[in-house]
GUMIVEX-839049 format. One line per field, with one value per residue (C-alpha): residue number from 1; residue in three letters; x, y, z. Coordinates in steps of 0.5 Angstrom, whole numbers, m for minus. Each point is the difference from the previous one (the first is absolute). Example, Ala and Ser with C-alpha at 12.3 -4.5 7.8 and 13.67 -1.06 7.14 Angstrom:
# residues 2
n = (1/2)
res = (ala/ser)
X = (25/2)
Y = (m9/7)
Z = (16/m2)
# end
This chain:
# residues 398
n = (1/2/3/4/5/6/7/8/9/10/11/12/13/14/15/16/17/18/19/20/21/22/23/24/25/26/27/28/29/30/31/32/33/34/35/36/37/38/39/40/41/42/43/44/45/46/47/48/49/50/51/52/53/54/55/56/57/58/59/60/61/62/63/64/65/66/67/68/69/70/71/72/73/74/75/76/77/78/79/80/81/82/83/84/85/86/87/88/89/90/91/92/93/94/95/96/97/98/99/100/101/102/103/104/105/106/107/108/109/110/111/112/113/114/115/116/117/118/119/120/121/122/123/124/125/126/127/128/129/130/131/132/133/134/135/136/137/138/139/140/141/142/143/144/145/146/147/148/149/150/151/152/153/154/155/156/157/158/159/160/161/162/163/164/165/166/167/168/169/170/171/172/173/174/175/176/177/178/179/180/181/182/183/184/185/186/187/188/189/190/191/192/193/194/195/196/197/198/199/200/201/202/203/204/205/206/207/208/209/210/211/212/213/214/215/216/217/218/219/220/221/222/223/224/225/226/227/228/229/230/231/232/233/234/235/236/237/238/239/240/241/242/243/244/245/246/247/248/249/250/251/252/253/254/255/256/257/258/259/260/261/262/263/264/265/266/267/268/269/270/271/272/273/274/275/276/277/278/279/280/281/282/283/284/285/286/287/288/289/290/291/292/293/294/295/296/297/298/299/300/301/302/303/304/305/306/307/308/309/310/311/312/313/314/315/316/317/318/319/320/321/322/323/324/325/326/327/328/329/330/331/332/333/334/335/336/337/338/339/340/341/342/343/344/345/346/347/348/349/350/351/352/353/354/355/356/357/358/359/360/361/362/363/364/365/366/367/368/369/370/371/372/373/374/375/376/377/378/379/380/381/382/383/384/385/386/387/388/389/390/391/392/393/394/395/396/397/398)
res = (met/ser/gln/arg/ser/leu/arg/leu/leu/val/pro/val/ala/leu/ala/cys/leu/val/ala/thr/leu/thr/gly/gly/pro/val/arg/ala/ala/ser/glu/pro/val/val/val/val/pro/ala/gly/ser/gly/leu/val/leu/thr/gly/his/gly/tyr/gly/his/gly/arg/gly/met/ser/gln/tyr/gly/ala/glu/gly/ala/ala/arg/lys/gly/leu/ser/ala/ala/gln/ile/leu/ala/phe/tyr/tyr/pro/gly/thr/val/leu/gly/ala/ser/ala/gly/gln/ile/arg/val/arg/ile/thr/ala/asp/thr/asp/asp/asp/thr/val/val/ala/his/arg/pro/gly/leu/val/val/arg/thr/val/gly/lys/pro/ala/gln/arg/trp/asp/leu/gly/arg/leu/arg/ser/gly/ala/ala/ser/trp/arg/ile/lys/pro/leu/arg/asn/gly/arg/tyr/ala/val/ser/ala/arg/ala/ala/gly/ala/arg/trp/ala/arg/val/leu/val/ser/gly/arg/pro/leu/ala/phe/trp/ala/gly/gly/ala/pro/ile/thr/leu/gln/tyr/ala/gly/gly/ser/ala/ala/tyr/arg/gly/gln/leu/arg/asn/ala/gly/arg/asp/thr/val/asn/val/leu/ser/leu/glu/asn/tyr/leu/arg/gly/val/val/pro/arg/glu/val/pro/ser/gly/trp/ser/pro/ala/thr/leu/gln/ala/gln/ala/val/ala/ala/arg/thr/tyr/ala/ala/tyr/glu/arg/asp/his/thr/pro/arg/gly/arg/ala/trp/gln/thr/cys/asp/thr/thr/ser/cys/gln/val/tyr/gly/gly/tyr/ala/ala/glu/arg/pro/ser/thr/asn/ala/ala/val/asp/ala/thr/arg/gly/gln/val/val/thr/his/gly/gly/arg/ala/ala/phe/thr/gln/phe/ser/ser/ser/asn/gly/gly/trp/thr/val/gln/gly/gly/leu/pro/tyr/gln/arg/ala/gln/ala/asp/pro/tyr/asp/pro/trp/pro/gly/asn/pro/met/arg/ser/trp/thr/thr/arg/val/ser/ala/ser/arg/ile/ala/ala/ala/trp/pro/ser/ile/gly/thr/leu/thr/gly/val/gln/val/leu/gly/arg/asp/gly/asn/gly/glu/trp/gly/gly/arg/val/leu/thr/leu/arg/leu/thr/gly/thr/ala/gly/arg/ala/val/asp/val/asp/gly/ser/thr/phe/arg/thr/lys/leu/gly/leu/arg/ser/gln/trp/phe/ser/val/ala/ala/gly)
X = (m365/m7/m2/m6/4/4/m6/m2/6/2/m6/3/7/m2/m4/6/4/m4/m1/8/0/m5/2/m7/m5/m5/m7/m1/m7/m1/m5/m7/1/m3/m4/1/m6/1/1/2/6/3/m1/6/0/7/4/7/4/7/3/m1/7/4/m3/m7/1/m7/1/6/m4/m6/5/3/m7/0/6/5/7/4/4/m6/m3/6/0/m7/1/7/m1/7/4/4/3/7/4/2/3/3/m2/m5/0/m7/m2/m4/m5/m3/7/0/5/8/2/m1/m2/0/m2/6/0/6/5/m2/6/1/4/3/m3/5/7/4/m5/0/m4/m2/m3/m5/m1/7/0/m5/m4/m7/m2/m7/0/6/0/4/m1/4/4/1/7/m2/2/m5/m1/m2/m4/m3/m5/m3/m7/m2/7/3/4/7/5/5/3/1/2/1/m3/m8/m2/m5/m3/1/m2/3/m7/m4/m6/2/m6/0/m3/m3/m5/m7/2/5/2/5/4/5/6/4/m4/5/m1/0/m1/m7/m2/1/1/m1/6/m2/0/m5/m3/m1/m3/m5/m2/m2/m4/m4/m4/m2/m1/m5/m4/5/m6/0/2/7/1/m3/5/6/m2/m1/7/3/m3/2/7/0/m3/5/6/m3/0/7/3/m3/2/3/7/2/m7/0/m6/m3/m7/m5/m5/m6/m5/5/4/m2/m3/5/m1/7/0/m7/m3/3/m5/2/m4/3/7/m1/m2/7/4/m4/2/7/4/m6/m1/m4/4/0/6/4/m2/m5/m6/m5/m5/m5/m6/m7/m5/m5/m1/m7/0/5/8/2/5/6/7/4/m1/m3/m5/m5/m8/m4/m6/1/m4/3/m2/m7/m1/m5/5/2/m3/3/m3/m5/m2/m5/2/m4/4/m3/0/4/5/1/0/5/5/m1/m3/1/m6/m5/m6/0/m5/3/5/2/4/5/4/1/5/m5/1/m6/m7/m2/6/5/4/m1/5/m2/m7/m3/m3/m4/m3/m4/6/0/6/2/6/3/3/3/m3/6/0/m8/1/6/m3/m7/3/m3/2/1/m1/m4/m7/m7/m3/m7/m3/m3)
Y = (215/3/0/m4/m5/0/m1/m6/m3/0/m5/m5/1/m1/m6/m3/1/m4/m5/m1/0/m5/m4/0/5/4/0/8/1/m1/m5/3/1/m6/3/m4/1/1/m7/m3/m2/m3/m6/m1/m6/m1/m5/m3/m1/4/5/m3/1/m6/m7/m2/m6/m2/2/m4/m6/2/0/m7/m3/2/m3/5/m2/4/4/2/2/4/3/3/3/3/2/1/m4/m6/m6/1/m3/1/m3/1/2/4/3/0/4/m4/5/m5/1/7/m1/2/m8/m6/m6/m7/m7/m5/m5/m5/4/7/4/8/3/7/4/2/m3/m3/m4/m3/m5/m4/m6/1/m7/0/6/m1/m7/0/6/1/7/5/7/6/6/7/3/8/0/m3/m7/m6/m5/m7/m4/m7/m2/m6/m1/4/3/6/3/m2/4/m5/5/7/3/7/m2/m1/m7/m5/m7/m5/m8/m2/2/m3/3/4/2/7/2/7/2/m3/m5/m4/m1/m5/3/m2/3/5/4/6/5/7/4/1/m5/m7/m1/m7/m1/m5/m2/3/m7/m2/7/m1/m7/5/5/m3/m4/6/4/m5/m6/m6/m4/5/m2/m2/6/5/m3/1/7/2/m3/4/6/m1/m1/6/4/m2/1/7/2/m3/4/7/m1/6/m1/m2/m3/m7/m3/1/m3/m1/m6/4/3/6/m4/m7/m5/m5/m6/m3/m8/m1/3/m5/m4/m6/4/7/m3/m4/7/3/m6/0/8/0/6/3/8/5/5/7/3/m6/1/m3/4/3/m6/2/m4/0/m5/3/5/0/m1/6/1/7/4/1/4/m5/m2/m7/2/2/0/m5/m4/m7/m5/m5/3/0/m8/m3/m2/7/2/7/2/4/2/4/4/5/5/4/8/m1/m4/6/5/m3/m1/7/4/7/m1/m2/m4/m3/3/m1/m3/2/m4/5/m5/m7/m4/m1/m8/m4/1/6/3/m4/1/6/5/6/1/6/m1/5/1/3/5/3/m2/m4/m5/m3/m7/m4/m7/m4/4/m1/m8/0/4/m4/m7/m1/m5/4/7/m2/1/4/4/0/3/m6)
Z = (m25/3/7/m2/m3/6/5/m5/0/8/2/m6/3/7/m2/m4/6/5/m5/0/7/1/m5/m4/m3/5/m1/m2/4/7/2/4/7/4/6/6/5/7/4/m7/m3/m6/m4/m5/m5/m3/m4/1/6/0/m4/m6/m3/m4/1/3/4/m1/m7/m1/3/m5/m6/2/0/m7/m2/0/2/6/m6/m3/7/1/m7/1/6/m1/m7/m4/5/m1/4/3/6/7/5/7/7/3/7/3/6/5/3/6/3/3/6/m2/1/m4/4/m4/3/0/m6/m2/m5/3/0/1/m6/m1/m5/m6/m2/3/3/7/3/6/1/5/3/1/4/5/0/3/m3/m2/m3/m2/m1/m3/3/m2/5/1/m2/m7/2/0/5/m1/6/2/4/2/1/7/1/m1/m6/0/m4/m4/m5/m2/m7/m3/m7/m1/1/m3/1/m5/m1/m6/m4/5/3/6/5/2/7/2/4/m1/m5/m4/m7/m4/m6/m5/m1/5/6/1/5/m2/6/0/m5/m1/m8/m3/m6/m5/m7/m5/m1/7/2/m6/4/6/m5/m5/4/4/m6/m3/2/m1/m4/m6/m7/m1/m5/5/5/m5/m2/8/1/m6/2/7/m1/m5/5/5/m5/m1/7/1/m6/4/7/3/1/7/2/3/m3/m7/1/5/2/m1/m5/0/m4/m1/5/2/5/0/0/3/m5/m6/m4/m5/m5/0/1/m6/m3/2/m2/m7/m1/3/m1/m4/0/m4/m3/m3/m3/2/8/5/m1/5/0/4/1/4/2/m6/m4/m1/m8/m1/1/3/m4/4/m1/m4/m7/1/5/m5/1/m4/1/3/m2/5/6/0/0/5/5/2/6/m1/m6/3/7/4/7/4/3/6/0/7/m3/m5/5/4/m6/m2/6/m3/m4/6/m2/m7/m4/m7/m5/m7/m4/m4/m5/m2/m4/m6/0/1/4/3/m4/4/6/4/0/4/4/4/7/3/7/6/1/m6/m3/m6/0/m7/1/m5/m1/3/6/1/m2/6/5/m1/m1/m7/m4/m6/m2/m6/3/m1/5/3/7/4)
# end
């Protein structure tokens, strides 16, 4: 092969490599530099809210309003998958409880039980009458103490166990108390050292997830599609939990938003019941059913066969406020995020994924400033640091 042929092929190979790593085609030519005058900032006009992989929640509602069923919605957003079944329990880390103890309000039927088999259990109402709250606290010797407290009184220890412990009320909700608040949860509330972990069935878990992820007044098909996607996401996380970790998922946007018993609504409970046990599968296993608020009209290619880039005709319906947006970012805010450039003087988009208006989502851009240095930033980092709704945007000075 001649040196000239080699020079011609290297850029093509690099472009193909970038396309493979980013999950889509890259615009070959960089865009013109946007000059940012002194005292000015950036005006970013964009589409969508979130990463854009998998199901668009607003898109699902748009599809439901066009008559698609939950199964059809899932088939569109996770192409090449089939519906399967999954059951069992899930362990959820309750992030609001940051102490090493687990404190709950007394209620009828409350017991404390050992984790694992053979199980031991103690009826707390019989152990100490008049208690308003109960606490499990790990001790330094690897044992666990259970204490009771009447209203306005001090903690009084009632038993010590050599095994981890959990509160349980026969499936009835238990109110967890923590600094600054309280919340009720179905299932067990287990002390895992620095974490309080809610252990409950997948179905009861979903009752606290679906209404926190989508409005409970949306179409039944949307709520059912969200229930299946959320059940599948939880099953996937459960399947991929590191060995020995006390929890399998959390209750924030880092996993799925979970509000416990207080979040439940009749419409979303009905959606959970209507899809009981259903999950999206690929190759016989639970798929990684990512979803986001709005994809802006194009899904994003991911690293899995069912994470395809495709035009979404359902996302741009009139009731979707996330379809398009505009925001201004000051030069000082950019300088605070990337101080090495000094004051921002220019922005150049170097690559996009090739899907949709302006060439699609920004993959890489270059920031220049008064310090005479240029910094190349990937679109995801740019979005995260500046709090943008998505990385699909156009850039102008303003």
